[in-house]
PyMOL Python script that loads the backbone (N, CA, C, O; Angstrom):
from pymol import cmd

cmd.read_pdbstr("""\
ATOM      1  N   MET A   1      61.218 125.781  48.829  1.00  0.00           N
ATOM      2  CA  MET A   1      60.847 126.545  47.952  1.00  0.00           C
ATOM      3  C   MET A   1      59.223 126.153  47.757  1.00  0.00           C
ATOM      4  O   MET A   1      58.371 126.925  47.316  1.00  0.00           O
ATOM      5  N   PHE A   2      59.067 125.182  48.061  1.00  0.00           N
ATOM      6  CA  PHE A   2      57.494 124.928  47.595  1.00  0.00           C
ATOM      7  C   PHE A   2      56.496 125.271  48.874  1.00  0.00           C
ATOM      8  O   PHE A   2      55.313 125.553  48.680  1.00  0.00           O
ATOM      9  N   ASP A   3      57.081 125.220  50.202  1.00  0.00           N
ATOM     10  CA  ASP A   3      56.298 125.408  51.203  1.00  0.00           C
ATOM     11  C   ASP A   3      56.324 126.837  51.521  1.00  0.00           C
ATOM     12  O   ASP A   3      55.421 127.289  52.225  1.00  0.00           O
ATOM     13  N   GLU A   4      57.191 127.549  51.113  1.00  0.00           N
ATOM     14  CA  GLU A   4      57.418 129.059  50.932  1.00  0.00           C
ATOM     15  C   GLU A   4      56.296 129.675  50.155  1.00  0.00           C
ATOM     16  O   GLU A   4      55.700 130.645  50.623  1.00  0.00           O
ATOM     17  N   LEU A   5      55.954 129.125  48.907  1.00  0.00           N
ATOM     18  CA  LEU A   5      55.412 129.348  47.774  1.00  0.00           C
ATOM     19  C   LEU A   5      53.751 129.327  48.192  1.00  0.00           C
ATOM     20  O   LEU A   5      52.979 130.245  47.914  1.00  0.00           O
ATOM     21  N   LYS A   6      53.407 128.193  48.855  1.00  0.00           N
ATOM     22  CA  LYS A   6      51.903 127.680  49.807  1.00  0.00           C
ATOM     23  C   LYS A   6      51.847 128.989  50.777  1.00  0.00           C
ATOM     24  O   LYS A   6      50.994 129.792  50.399  1.00  0.00           O
ATOM     25  N   ALA A   7      52.615 129.412  52.024  1.00  0.00           N
ATOM     26  CA  ALA A   7      52.506 129.990  53.010  1.00  0.00           C
ATOM     27  C   ALA A   7      52.488 131.430  52.321  1.00  0.00           C
ATOM     28  O   ALA A   7      51.883 132.229  53.035  1.00  0.00           O
ATOM     29  N   ASP A   8      52.999 132.021  51.083  1.00  0.00           N
ATOM     30  CA  ASP A   8      52.481 133.102  50.707  1.00  0.00           C
ATOM     31  C   ASP A   8      51.408 133.142  49.912  1.00  0.00           C
ATOM     32  O   ASP A   8      50.911 134.241  49.667  1.00  0.00           O
ATOM     33  N   ILE A   9      50.787 131.822  49.298  1.00  0.00           N
ATOM     34  CA  ILE A   9      49.538 131.929  48.782  1.00  0.00           C
ATOM     35  C   ILE A   9      48.353 131.517  49.967  1.00  0.00           C
ATOM     36  O   ILE A   9      47.177 131.757  49.693  1.00  0.00           O
ATOM     37  N   ALA A  10      48.546 131.167  50.704  1.00  0.00           N
ATOM     38  CA  ALA A  10      47.685 131.101  52.064  1.00  0.00           C
ATOM     39  C   ALA A  10      47.528 132.845  52.682  1.00  0.00           C
ATOM     40  O   ALA A  10      46.527 133.470  53.032  1.00  0.00           O
ATOM     41  N   ARG A  11      48.805 133.194  52.627  1.00  0.00           N
ATOM     42  CA  ARG A  11      48.722 134.807  53.464  1.00  0.00           C
ATOM     43  C   ARG A  11      47.619 135.859  52.091  1.00  0.00           C
ATOM     44  O   ARG A  11      46.568 136.447  52.344  1.00  0.00           O
ATOM     45  N   LEU A  12      48.151 135.802  51.058  1.00  0.00           N
ATOM     46  CA  LEU A  12      47.595 136.294  50.182  1.00  0.00           C
ATOM     47  C   LEU A  12      45.974 135.546  49.983  1.00  0.00           C
ATOM     48  O   LEU A  12      45.217 136.318  49.395  1.00  0.00           O
ATOM     49  N   VAL A  13      45.500 134.571  50.260  1.00  0.00           N
ATOM     50  CA  VAL A  13      44.305 133.934  50.214  1.00  0.00           C
ATOM     51  C   VAL A  13      43.840 134.636  51.746  1.00  0.00           C
ATOM     52  O   VAL A  13      42.632 134.869  51.729  1.00  0.00           O
ATOM     53  N   ALA A  14      44.282 134.900  52.630  1.00  0.00           N
ATOM     54  CA  ALA A  14      44.005 135.146  53.906  1.00  0.00           C
ATOM     55  C   ALA A  14      43.236 136.936  53.771  1.00  0.00           C
ATOM     56  O   ALA A  14      42.184 137.450  54.152  1.00  0.00           O
ATOM     57  N   LEU A  15      44.711 137.504  52.860  1.00  0.00           N
ATOM     58  CA  LEU A  15      44.302 139.212  52.840  1.00  0.00           C
ATOM     59  C   LEU A  15      43.236 139.113  52.105  1.00  0.00           C
ATOM     60  O   LEU A  15      42.413 139.917  52.542  1.00  0.00           O
ATOM     61  N   TYR A  16      42.763 138.458  51.083  1.00  0.00           N
ATOM     62  CA  TYR A  16      42.321 138.793  49.876  1.00  0.00           C
ATOM     63  C   TYR A  16      40.374 138.663  50.823  1.00  0.00           C
ATOM     64  O   TYR A  16      39.497 139.528  50.806  1.00  0.00           O
ATOM     65  N   GLU A  17      40.344 137.644  51.326  1.00  0.00           N
ATOM     66  CA  GLU A  17      39.162 137.201  51.894  1.00  0.00           C
ATOM     67  C   GLU A  17      38.995 138.533  53.238  1.00  0.00           C
ATOM     68  O   GLU A  17      37.850 138.921  53.474  1.00  0.00           O
ATOM     69  N   LYS A  18      40.043 139.080  53.949  1.00  0.00           N
ATOM     70  CA  LYS A  18      39.887 140.028  54.697  1.00  0.00           C
ATOM     71  C   LYS A  18      39.370 141.447  53.929  1.00  0.00           C
ATOM     72  O   LYS A  18      38.498 142.156  54.431  1.00  0.00           O
ATOM     73  N   GLU A  19      39.813 141.657  53.066  1.00  0.00           N
ATOM     74  CA  GLU A  19      39.603 142.463  52.268  1.00  0.00           C
ATOM     75  C   GLU A  19      38.240 142.688  51.447  1.00  0.00           C
ATOM     76  O   GLU A  19      37.696 143.707  51.022  1.00  0.00           O
ATOM     77  N   LYS A  20      37.918 141.371  51.399  1.00  0.00           N
ATOM     78  CA  LYS A  20      36.609 140.963  50.789  1.00  0.00           C
ATOM     79  C   LYS A  20      35.497 141.315  51.708  1.00  0.00           C
ATOM     80  O   LYS A  20      34.424 141.737  51.278  1.00  0.00           O
ATOM     81  N   GLN A  21      35.806 141.103  53.286  1.00  0.00           N
ATOM     82  CA  GLN A  21      34.810 141.380  53.981  1.00  0.00           C
ATOM     83  C   GLN A  21      34.678 142.802  54.339  1.00  0.00           C
ATOM     84  O   GLN A  21      33.649 143.230  54.860  1.00  0.00           O
ATOM     85  N   ARG A  22      35.774 143.604  54.052  1.00  0.00           N
ATOM     86  CA  ARG A  22      35.578 145.008  54.225  1.00  0.00           C
ATOM     87  C   ARG A  22      35.023 145.664  53.433  1.00  0.00           C
ATOM     88  O   ARG A  22      34.404 146.687  53.725  1.00  0.00           O
ATOM     89  N   ALA A  23      35.155 145.138  52.128  1.00  0.00           N
ATOM     90  CA  ALA A  23      34.185 145.527  50.826  1.00  0.00           C
ATOM     91  C   ALA A  23      32.992 145.527  50.910  1.00  0.00           C
ATOM     92  O   ALA A  23      32.274 146.440  50.500  1.00  0.00           O
ATOM     93  N   ASP A  24      32.495 144.193  51.618  1.00  0.00           N
ATOM     94  CA  ASP A  24      31.375 143.769  51.781  1.00  0.00           C
ATOM     95  C   ASP A  24      30.573 144.963  52.939  1.00  0.00           C
ATOM     96  O   ASP A  24      29.540 145.620  52.809  1.00  0.00           O
ATOM     97  N   SER A  25      31.349 144.893  53.818  1.00  0.00           N
ATOM     98  CA  SER A  25      30.942 145.831  54.927  1.00  0.00           C
ATOM     99  C   SER A  25      30.709 147.418  54.434  1.00  0.00           C
ATOM    100  O   SER A  25      29.677 147.998  54.772  1.00  0.00           O
ATOM    101  N   LEU A  26      31.446 147.901  53.843  1.00  0.00           N
ATOM    102  CA  LEU A  26      31.419 149.121  53.434  1.00  0.00           C
ATOM    103  C   LEU A  26      30.531 149.240  52.322  1.00  0.00           C
ATOM    104  O   LEU A  26      30.151 150.375  52.032  1.00  0.00           O
ATOM    105  N   ALA A  27      30.069 148.110  51.542  1.00  0.00           N
ATOM    106  CA  ALA A  27      28.907 148.400  50.606  1.00  0.00           C
ATOM    107  C   ALA A  27      27.548 148.646  51.511  1.00  0.00           C
ATOM    108  O   ALA A  27      26.657 149.460  51.267  1.00  0.00           O
ATOM    109  N   GLY A  28      27.621 147.778  52.560  1.00  0.00           N
ATOM    110  CA  GLY A  28      26.459 147.851  53.063  1.00  0.00           C
ATOM    111  C   GLY A  28      26.441 148.898  54.006  1.00  0.00           C
ATOM    112  O   GLY A  28      25.301 149.028  54.451  1.00  0.00           O
ATOM    113  N   LEU A  29      27.252 149.707  54.495  1.00  0.00           N
ATOM    114  CA  LEU A  29      27.090 151.080  54.969  1.00  0.00           C
ATOM    115  C   LEU A  29      26.569 152.146  53.766  1.00  0.00           C
ATOM    116  O   LEU A  29      25.811 153.110  53.877  1.00  0.00           O
ATOM    117  N   LEU A  30      27.159 151.691  52.752  1.00  0.00           N
ATOM    118  CA  LEU A  30      26.736 152.750  51.734  1.00  0.00           C
ATOM    119  C   LEU A  30      25.505 152.640  51.643  1.00  0.00           C
ATOM    120  O   LEU A  30      24.776 153.570  51.989  1.00  0.00           O
ATOM    121  N   THR A  31      24.952 151.327  51.093  1.00  0.00           N
ATOM    122  CA  THR A  31      23.478 151.365  51.175  1.00  0.00           C
ATOM    123  C   THR A  31      22.738 151.822  51.847  1.00  0.00           C
ATOM    124  O   THR A  31      21.637 152.140  51.398  1.00  0.00           O
ATOM    125  N   GLU A  32      23.097 152.046  53.303  1.00  0.00           N
ATOM    126  CA  GLU A  32      22.281 152.282  54.712  1.00  0.00           C
ATOM    127  C   GLU A  32      21.932 154.276  54.415  1.00  0.00           C
ATOM    128  O   GLU A  32      21.008 155.089  54.388  1.00  0.00           O
ATOM    129  N   ARG A  33      23.821 154.146  54.207  1.00  0.00           N
ATOM    130  CA  ARG A  33      23.650 156.106  53.989  1.00  0.00           C
ATOM    131  C   ARG A  33      22.976 156.641  52.929  1.00  0.00           C
ATOM    132  O   ARG A  33      22.643 157.823  53.021  1.00  0.00           O
ATOM    133  N   ASP A  34      22.625 155.854  51.663  1.00  0.00           N
ATOM    134  CA  ASP A  34      21.885 156.109  50.510  1.00  0.00           C
ATOM    135  C   ASP A  34      20.292 156.656  50.730  1.00  0.00           C
ATOM    136  O   ASP A  34      19.628 157.595  50.292  1.00  0.00           O
ATOM    137  N   ALA A  35      20.047 155.436  51.737  1.00  0.00           N
ATOM    138  CA  ALA A  35      18.641 155.229  52.234  1.00  0.00           C
ATOM    139  C   ALA A  35      18.418 156.445  52.902  1.00  0.00           C
ATOM    140  O   ALA A  35      17.413 157.090  52.606  1.00  0.00           O
ATOM    141  N   GLN A  36      19.453 156.996  54.036  1.00  0.00           N
ATOM    142  CA  GLN A  36      19.179 158.032  55.107  1.00  0.00           C
ATOM    143  C   GLN A  36      19.036 159.493  54.101  1.00  0.00           C
ATOM    144  O   GLN A  36      18.261 160.450  54.095  1.00  0.00           O
ATOM    145  N   VAL A  37      20.171 159.098  53.320  1.00  0.00           N
ATOM    146  CA  VAL A  37      19.996 160.386  52.256  1.00  0.00           C
ATOM    147  C   VAL A  37      18.580 160.760  51.507  1.00  0.00           C
ATOM    148  O   VAL A  37      18.134 161.907  51.463  1.00  0.00           O
ATOM    149  N   ARG A  38      17.953 159.623  50.931  1.00  0.00           N
ATOM    150  CA  ARG A  38      16.956 159.859  50.324  1.00  0.00           C
ATOM    151  C   ARG A  38      15.800 160.199  51.192  1.00  0.00           C
ATOM    152  O   ARG A  38      14.834 160.858  50.808  1.00  0.00           O
ATOM    153  N   LYS A  39      15.988 159.610  52.632  1.00  0.00           N
ATOM    154  CA  LYS A  39      14.808 160.127  53.788  1.00  0.00           C
ATOM    155  C   LYS A  39      15.225 161.464  53.773  1.00  0.00           C
ATOM    156  O   LYS A  39      14.352 162.275  53.463  1.00  0.00           O
ATOM    157  N   TYR A  40      16.168 161.828  53.991  1.00  0.00           N
ATOM    158  CA  TYR A  40      16.608 163.236  54.293  1.00  0.00           C
ATOM    159  C   TYR A  40      15.860 164.583  52.993  1.00  0.00           C
ATOM    160  O   TYR A  40      15.404 165.708  53.199  1.00  0.00           O
ATOM    161  N   ARG A  41      16.009 163.899  51.892  1.00  0.00           N
ATOM    162  CA  ARG A  41      15.575 164.567  50.899  1.00  0.00           C
ATOM    163  C   ARG A  41      14.198 164.773  50.619  1.00  0.00           C
ATOM    164  O   ARG A  41      13.813 165.761  49.994  1.00  0.00           O
ATOM    165  N   GLU A  42      13.434 163.890  51.049  1.00  0.00           N
ATOM    166  CA  GLU A  42      12.313 164.045  51.142  1.00  0.00           C
ATOM    167  C   GLU A  42      11.641 164.563  52.103  1.00  0.00           C
ATOM    168  O   GLU A  42      10.541 165.069  51.879  1.00  0.00           O
ATOM    169  N   GLU A  43      12.271 164.526  53.548  1.00  0.00           N
ATOM    170  CA  GLU A  43      11.709 165.592  54.340  1.00  0.00           C
ATOM    171  C   GLU A  43      12.225 167.057  54.405  1.00  0.00           C
ATOM    172  O   GLU A  43      11.779 167.954  55.119  1.00  0.00           O
ATOM    173  N   VAL A  44      13.455 167.135  53.345  1.00  0.00           N
ATOM    174  CA  VAL A  44      13.479 168.990  52.699  1.00  0.00           C
ATOM    175  C   VAL A  44      12.053 169.212  51.949  1.00  0.00           C
ATOM    176  O   VAL A  44      11.188 170.077  52.089  1.00  0.00           O
ATOM    177  N   LYS A  45      12.169 167.968  51.013  1.00  0.00           N
ATOM    178  CA  LYS A  45      11.254 168.866  50.164  1.00  0.00           C
ATOM    179  C   LYS A  45       9.719 169.103  50.553  1.00  0.00           C
ATOM    180  O   LYS A  45       8.986 169.922  49.998  1.00  0.00           O
ATOM    181  N   LYS A  46       9.214 167.912  52.015  1.00  0.00           N
ATOM    182  CA  LYS A  46       8.054 168.309  52.517  1.00  0.00           C
ATOM    183  C   LYS A  46       8.120 169.641  53.206  1.00  0.00           C
ATOM    184  O   LYS A  46       7.250 170.488  53.005  1.00  0.00           O
ATOM    185  N   CYS A  47       9.183 169.853  54.055  1.00  0.00           N
ATOM    186  CA  CYS A  47       9.589 171.479  54.267  1.00  0.00           C
ATOM    187  C   CYS A  47       9.408 172.553  53.710  1.00  0.00           C
ATOM    188  O   CYS A  47       8.937 173.641  54.043  1.00  0.00           O
ATOM    189  N   LYS A  48       9.934 172.028  52.615  1.00  0.00           N
ATOM    190  CA  LYS A  48      10.011 173.468  51.331  1.00  0.00           C
ATOM    191  C   LYS A  48       8.716 173.832  50.787  1.00  0.00           C
ATOM    192  O   LYS A  48       8.425 174.962  50.394  1.00  0.00           O
ATOM    193  N   GLU A  49       7.771 172.579  50.781  1.00  0.00           N
ATOM    194  CA  GLU A  49       6.377 172.998  50.842  1.00  0.00           C
ATOM    195  C   GLU A  49       5.445 173.239  51.656  1.00  0.00           C
ATOM    196  O   GLU A  49       4.300 173.541  51.320  1.00  0.00           O
ATOM    197  N   GLN A  50       5.917 173.109  52.983  1.00  0.00           N
ATOM    198  CA  GLN A  50       5.166 173.698  53.783  1.00  0.00           C
ATOM    199  C   GLN A  50       5.459 175.076  54.164  1.00  0.00           C
ATOM    200  O   GLN A  50       4.650 175.839  54.693  1.00  0.00           O
ATOM    201  N   ILE A  51       6.796 175.373  53.829  1.00  0.00           N
ATOM    202  CA  ILE A  51       7.188 176.927  53.748  1.00  0.00           C
ATOM    203  C   ILE A  51       6.203 177.731  52.626  1.00  0.00           C
ATOM    204  O   ILE A  51       5.554 178.774  52.709  1.00  0.00           O
ATOM    205  N   THR A  52       6.343 177.043  51.867  1.00  0.00           N
ATOM    206  CA  THR A  52       5.517 177.849  50.522  1.00  0.00           C
ATOM    207  C   THR A  52       4.137 177.765  51.009  1.00  0.00           C
ATOM    208  O   THR A  52       3.497 178.752  50.644  1.00  0.00           O
ATOM    209  N   ASP A  53       3.598 177.109  51.559  1.00  0.00           N
ATOM    210  CA  ASP A  53       2.411 176.976  51.979  1.00  0.00           C
ATOM    211  C   ASP A  53       2.405 177.786  53.051  1.00  0.00           C
ATOM    212  O   ASP A  53       1.468 178.522  52.742  1.00  0.00           O
ATOM    213  N   LEU A  54       2.811 178.199  54.160  1.00  0.00           N
ATOM    214  CA  LEU A  54       2.879 178.991  54.936  1.00  0.00           C
ATOM    215  C   LEU A  54       3.319 180.268  54.736  1.00  0.00           C
ATOM    216  O   LEU A  54       2.963 181.119  55.551  1.00  0.00           O
ATOM    217  N   ASN A  55       4.044 180.590  53.791  1.00  0.00           N
ATOM    218  CA  ASN A  55       4.535 181.908  53.016  1.00  0.00           C
ATOM    219  C   ASN A  55       2.943 181.972  52.206  1.00  0.00           C
ATOM    220  O   ASN A  55       2.420 183.041  52.522  1.00  0.00           O
ATOM    221  N   LEU A  56       2.286 181.387  51.531  1.00  0.00           N
ATOM    222  CA  LEU A  56       0.979 182.263  51.199  1.00  0.00           C
ATOM    223  C   LEU A  56      -0.089 182.233  51.853  1.00  0.00           C
ATOM    224  O   LEU A  56      -1.111 182.744  51.395  1.00  0.00           O
ATOM    225  N   GLN A  57      -0.045 181.438  53.425  1.00  0.00           N
ATOM    226  CA  GLN A  57      -0.961 181.818  54.350  1.00  0.00           C
ATOM    227  C   GLN A  57      -0.404 183.143  54.924  1.00  0.00           C
ATOM    228  O   GLN A  57      -1.316 183.695  55.539  1.00  0.00           O
ATOM    229  N   ILE A  58       0.743 183.872  54.964  1.00  0.00           N
ATOM    230  CA  ILE A  58       1.219 184.700  55.762  1.00  0.00           C
ATOM    231  C   ILE A  58       0.738 186.034  54.477  1.00  0.00           C
ATOM    232  O   ILE A  58       0.305 187.112  54.884  1.00  0.00           O
ATOM    233  N   ASP A  59       0.858 185.821  53.310  1.00  0.00           N
ATOM    234  CA  ASP A  59       0.379 186.776  52.467  1.00  0.00           C
ATOM    235  C   ASP A  59      -1.123 187.023  52.757  1.00  0.00           C
ATOM    236  O   ASP A  59      -1.614 188.117  53.036  1.00  0.00           O
ATOM    237  N   ASN A  60      -1.789 185.823  52.647  1.00  0.00           N
ATOM    238  CA  ASN A  60      -3.360 186.112  53.079  1.00  0.00           C
ATOM    239  C   ASN A  60      -3.653 186.590  54.228  1.00  0.00           C
ATOM    240  O   ASN A  60      -4.600 187.374  54.177  1.00  0.00           O
ATOM    241  N   LEU A  61      -3.231 186.434  55.215  1.00  0.00           N
ATOM    242  CA  LEU A  61      -3.435 187.199  56.636  1.00  0.00           C
ATOM    243  C   LEU A  61      -2.945 188.634  56.459  1.00  0.00           C
ATOM    244  O   LEU A  61      -3.580 189.547  56.986  1.00  0.00           O
ATOM    245  N   ARG A  62      -1.803 188.885  55.715  1.00  0.00           N
ATOM    246  CA  ARG A  62      -1.464 189.950  55.783  1.00  0.00           C
ATOM    247  C   ARG A  62      -2.353 191.160  55.215  1.00  0.00           C
ATOM    248  O   ARG A  62      -2.414 192.327  55.601  1.00  0.00           O
ATOM    249  N   LEU A  63      -3.146 190.380  53.977  1.00  0.00           N
ATOM    250  CA  LEU A  63      -3.918 190.977  52.802  1.00  0.00           C
ATOM    251  C   LEU A  63      -5.319 191.540  53.709  1.00  0.00           C
ATOM    252  O   LEU A  63      -5.883 192.630  53.604  1.00  0.00           O
ATOM    253  N   ARG A  64      -5.680 190.280  54.707  1.00  0.00           N
ATOM    254  CA  ARG A  64      -7.345 190.373  55.436  1.00  0.00           C
ATOM    255  C   ARG A  64      -6.653 191.809  56.585  1.00  0.00           C
ATOM    256  O   ARG A  64      -7.184 192.918  56.527  1.00  0.00           O
ATOM    257  N   SER A  65      -5.636 191.577  57.403  1.00  0.00           N
ATOM    258  CA  SER A  65      -5.118 192.614  58.306  1.00  0.00           C
ATOM    259  C   SER A  65      -5.267 193.689  57.599  1.00  0.00           C
ATOM    260  O   SER A  65      -6.087 194.462  58.096  1.00  0.00           O
ATOM    261  N   ALA A  66      -4.633 194.155  56.309  1.00  0.00           N
ATOM    262  CA  ALA A  66      -4.838 195.567  56.116  1.00  0.00           C
ATOM    263  C   ALA A  66      -6.116 195.895  55.643  1.00  0.00           C
ATOM    264  O   ALA A  66      -6.403 197.037  55.285  1.00  0.00           O
ATOM    265  N   PHE A  67      -6.852 195.007  55.625  1.00  0.00           N
ATOM    266  CA  PHE A  67      -8.593 195.690  55.090  1.00  0.00           C
ATOM    267  C   PHE A  67      -9.145 195.449  56.696  1.00  0.00           C
ATOM    268  O   PHE A  67     -10.180 196.045  56.993  1.00  0.00           O
ATOM    269  N   SER A  68      -8.663 194.820  57.469  1.00  0.00           N
ATOM    270  CA  SER A  68      -9.658 194.554  58.885  1.00  0.00           C
ATOM    271  C   SER A  68      -9.608 195.852  59.995  1.00  0.00           C
ATOM    272  O   SER A  68      -8.986 196.883  59.737  1.00  0.00           O
ATOM    273  N   SER A  69     -10.426 195.625  61.388  1.00  0.00           N
ATOM    274  CA  SER A  69     -10.582 196.322  62.355  1.00  0.00           C
ATOM    275  C   SER A  69      -9.301 196.191  63.202  1.00  0.00           C
ATOM    276  O   SER A  69      -8.599 195.227  62.892  1.00  0.00           O
ATOM    277  N   ASP A  70      -8.747 197.155  64.453  1.00  0.00           N
ATOM    278  CA  ASP A  70      -8.099 197.019  64.769  1.00  0.00           C
ATOM    279  C   ASP A  70      -7.846 195.375  65.581  1.00  0.00           C
ATOM    280  O   ASP A  70      -6.760 194.806  65.686  1.00  0.00           O
ATOM    281  N   SER A  71      -9.156 194.882  66.070  1.00  0.00           N
ATOM    282  CA  SER A  71      -9.264 193.879  67.183  1.00  0.00           C
ATOM    283  C   SER A  71      -9.001 192.308  65.978  1.00  0.00           C
ATOM    284  O   SER A  71      -8.836 191.138  66.325  1.00  0.00           O
ATOM    285  N   ASP A  72      -9.033 192.671  65.080  1.00  0.00           N
ATOM    286  CA  ASP A  72      -8.725 191.770  63.815  1.00  0.00           C
ATOM    287  C   ASP A  72      -7.434 191.276  63.617  1.00  0.00           C
ATOM    288  O   ASP A  72      -6.886 190.181  63.493  1.00  0.00           O
ATOM    289  N   ARG A  73      -7.075 192.705  63.634  1.00  0.00           N
ATOM    290  CA  ARG A  73      -5.693 193.392  63.099  1.00  0.00           C
ATOM    291  C   ARG A  73      -4.800 192.101  63.990  1.00  0.00           C
ATOM    292  O   ARG A  73      -4.108 191.175  63.566  1.00  0.00           O
ATOM    293  N   SER A  74      -5.199 192.555  65.501  1.00  0.00           N
ATOM    294  CA  SER A  74      -4.368 191.700  66.591  1.00  0.00           C
ATOM    295  C   SER A  74      -4.386 190.255  66.324  1.00  0.00           C
ATOM    296  O   SER A  74      -3.388 189.541  66.224  1.00  0.00           O
ATOM    297  N   GLN A  75      -5.526 189.914  66.225  1.00  0.00           N
ATOM    298  CA  GLN A  75      -5.638 188.299  66.009  1.00  0.00           C
ATOM    299  C   GLN A  75      -4.979 187.749  64.863  1.00  0.00           C
ATOM    300  O   GLN A  75      -4.493 186.619  64.922  1.00  0.00           O
ATOM    301  N   ALA A  76      -4.903 188.629  63.553  1.00  0.00           N
ATOM    302  CA  ALA A  76      -3.877 188.060  62.533  1.00  0.00           C
ATOM    303  C   ALA A  76      -2.103 188.200  62.750  1.00  0.00           C
ATOM    304  O   ALA A  76      -1.155 187.480  62.438  1.00  0.00           O
ATOM    305  N   GLU A  77      -2.232 189.422  63.395  1.00  0.00           N
ATOM    306  CA  GLU A  77      -0.727 189.372  64.114  1.00  0.00           C
ATOM    307  C   GLU A  77      -0.361 188.155  64.674  1.00  0.00           C
ATOM    308  O   GLU A  77       0.722 187.657  64.367  1.00  0.00           O
ATOM    309  N   ALA A  78      -1.154 187.579  65.492  1.00  0.00           N
ATOM    310  CA  ALA A  78      -0.744 186.580  66.176  1.00  0.00           C
ATOM    311  C   ALA A  78      -0.720 185.402  65.835  1.00  0.00           C
ATOM    312  O   ALA A  78      -0.121 184.498  66.418  1.00  0.00           O
ATOM    313  N   GLY A  79      -1.709 185.277  64.352  1.00  0.00           N
ATOM    314  CA  GLY A  79      -1.607 184.287  63.093  1.00  0.00           C
ATOM    315  C   GLY A  79      -0.242 184.231  62.477  1.00  0.00           C
ATOM    316  O   GLY A  79       0.348 183.238  62.050  1.00  0.00           O
ATOM    317  N   ILE A  80       0.093 185.300  62.505  1.00  0.00           N
ATOM    318  CA  ILE A  80       1.474 185.697  61.472  1.00  0.00           C
ATOM    319  C   ILE A  80       2.470 185.172  62.358  1.00  0.00           C
ATOM    320  O   ILE A  80       3.358 184.456  61.897  1.00  0.00           O
ATOM    321  N   ASP A  81       2.408 185.527  63.933  1.00  0.00           N
ATOM    322  CA  ASP A  81       3.609 185.038  64.803  1.00  0.00           C
ATOM    323  C   ASP A  81       3.836 183.693  64.503  1.00  0.00           C
ATOM    324  O   ASP A  81       4.886 183.139  64.179  1.00  0.00           O
ATOM    325  N   LYS A  82       2.694 183.233  64.658  1.00  0.00           N
ATOM    326  CA  LYS A  82       2.707 181.672  64.791  1.00  0.00           C
ATOM    327  C   LYS A  82       3.417 180.888  63.625  1.00  0.00           C
ATOM    328  O   LYS A  82       4.346 180.081  63.638  1.00  0.00           O
ATOM    329  N   LEU A  83       2.430 181.563  62.329  1.00  0.00           N
ATOM    330  CA  LEU A  83       3.128 180.635  61.274  1.00  0.00           C
ATOM    331  C   LEU A  83       4.572 181.029  61.055  1.00  0.00           C
ATOM    332  O   LEU A  83       5.384 180.167  60.719  1.00  0.00           O
ATOM    333  N   ILE A  84       5.005 182.552  61.265  1.00  0.00           N
ATOM    334  CA  ILE A  84       6.407 182.413  61.090  1.00  0.00           C
ATOM    335  C   ILE A  84       7.351 181.561  62.206  1.00  0.00           C
ATOM    336  O   ILE A  84       8.531 181.452  61.871  1.00  0.00           O
ATOM    337  N   LYS A  85       6.952 180.921  63.543  1.00  0.00           N
ATOM    338  CA  LYS A  85       7.568 180.496  64.055  1.00  0.00           C
ATOM    339  C   LYS A  85       7.534 179.087  63.475  1.00  0.00           C
ATOM    340  O   LYS A  85       8.598 178.483  63.612  1.00  0.00           O
ATOM    341  N   GLU A  86       6.467 178.366  62.804  1.00  0.00           N
ATOM    342  CA  GLU A  86       6.789 177.045  62.380  1.00  0.00           C
ATOM    343  C   GLU A  86       7.461 177.331  61.148  1.00  0.00           C
ATOM    344  O   GLU A  86       7.998 176.311  60.714  1.00  0.00           O
ATOM    345  N   ILE A  87       7.656 178.477  60.321  1.00  0.00           N
ATOM    346  CA  ILE A  87       8.579 178.946  59.245  1.00  0.00           C
ATOM    347  C   ILE A  87      10.125 178.681  59.569  1.00  0.00           C
ATOM    348  O   ILE A  87      10.951 178.078  58.884  1.00  0.00           O
ATOM    349  N   ASP A  88      10.271 179.281  60.764  1.00  0.00           N
ATOM    350  CA  ASP A  88      11.725 179.148  61.579  1.00  0.00           C
ATOM    351  C   ASP A  88      11.928 177.848  62.172  1.00  0.00           C
ATOM    352  O   ASP A  88      13.063 177.765  62.641  1.00  0.00           O
ATOM    353  N   GLU A  89      11.334 176.948  62.299  1.00  0.00           N
ATOM    354  CA  GLU A  89      11.446 175.619  62.685  1.00  0.00           C
ATOM    355  C   GLU A  89      11.536 174.668  61.542  1.00  0.00           C
ATOM    356  O   GLU A  89      12.124 173.610  61.764  1.00  0.00           O
ATOM    357  N   CYS A  90      10.873 174.950  59.929  1.00  0.00           N
ATOM    358  CA  CYS A  90      11.333 173.896  59.069  1.00  0.00           C
ATOM    359  C   CYS A  90      12.160 174.444  59.014  1.00  0.00           C
ATOM    360  O   CYS A  90      12.967 173.521  58.906  1.00  0.00           O
ATOM    361  N   ILE A  91      13.011 175.721  58.983  1.00  0.00           N
ATOM    362  CA  ILE A  91      14.549 176.289  58.660  1.00  0.00           C
ATOM    363  C   ILE A  91      15.424 175.751  59.093  1.00  0.00           C
ATOM    364  O   ILE A  91      16.489 175.577  58.501  1.00  0.00           O
ATOM    365  N   LYS A  92      15.022 175.180  60.803  1.00  0.00           N
ATOM    366  CA  LYS A  92      16.094 174.560  61.386  1.00  0.00           C
ATOM    367  C   LYS A  92      16.391 173.337  61.167  1.00  0.00           C
ATOM    368  O   LYS A  92      17.415 172.715  61.447  1.00  0.00           O
ATOM    369  N   LEU A  93      15.230 172.943  60.534  1.00  0.00           N
ATOM    370  CA  LEU A  93      14.886 171.443  60.215  1.00  0.00           C
ATOM    371  C   LEU A  93      15.778 171.141  58.758  1.00  0.00           C
ATOM    372  O   LEU A  93      16.363 170.099  58.464  1.00  0.00           O
ATOM    373  N   LEU A  94      15.688 172.282  58.036  1.00  0.00           N
ATOM    374  CA  LEU A  94      16.361 171.852  56.587  1.00  0.00           C
ATOM    375  C   LEU A  94      18.073 172.351  56.890  1.00  0.00           C
ATOM    376  O   LEU A  94      18.935 171.817  56.193  1.00  0.00           O
ATOM    377  N   GLU A  95      18.443 173.261  57.823  1.00  0.00           N
ATOM    378  CA  GLU A  95      19.923 173.274  58.100  1.00  0.00           C
ATOM    379  C   GLU A  95      20.349 172.504  59.217  1.00  0.00           C
ATOM    380  O   GLU A  95      21.360 172.875  59.813  1.00  0.00           O
ATOM    381  N   SER A  96      19.761 171.527  59.582  1.00  0.00           N
ATOM    382  CA  SER A  96      20.603 170.307  60.435  1.00  0.00           C
ATOM    383  C   SER A  96      20.365 169.013  59.729  1.00  0.00           C
ATOM    384  O   SER A  96      20.872 167.975  60.155  1.00  0.00           O
TER     385      SER A  96
END
""", "prot")
cmd.dss("prot")
cmd.show_as("cartoon", "prot")
cmd.util.cbc("prot")
cmd.orient("prot")
């Protein structure tokens, strides 16, 4: 009976150690994931700021093109197209 009790205690200790290692491993993984989430949130914040800036630039270009000649207008449209592409890239980054 005493030997069985010792064996049960040894099994319990082994199970405890195994679960403790698993918990430590999961805690480390959680810490890594938290760091990744913080990093991605910063990237999202920067992209949102960039989108806001680009939208302001688009508005300014549209105003300029409304008051400019046809040759200037085509250049402004090309600039707007470029800015729209940059905005689309930021949106894709936000969605991923």
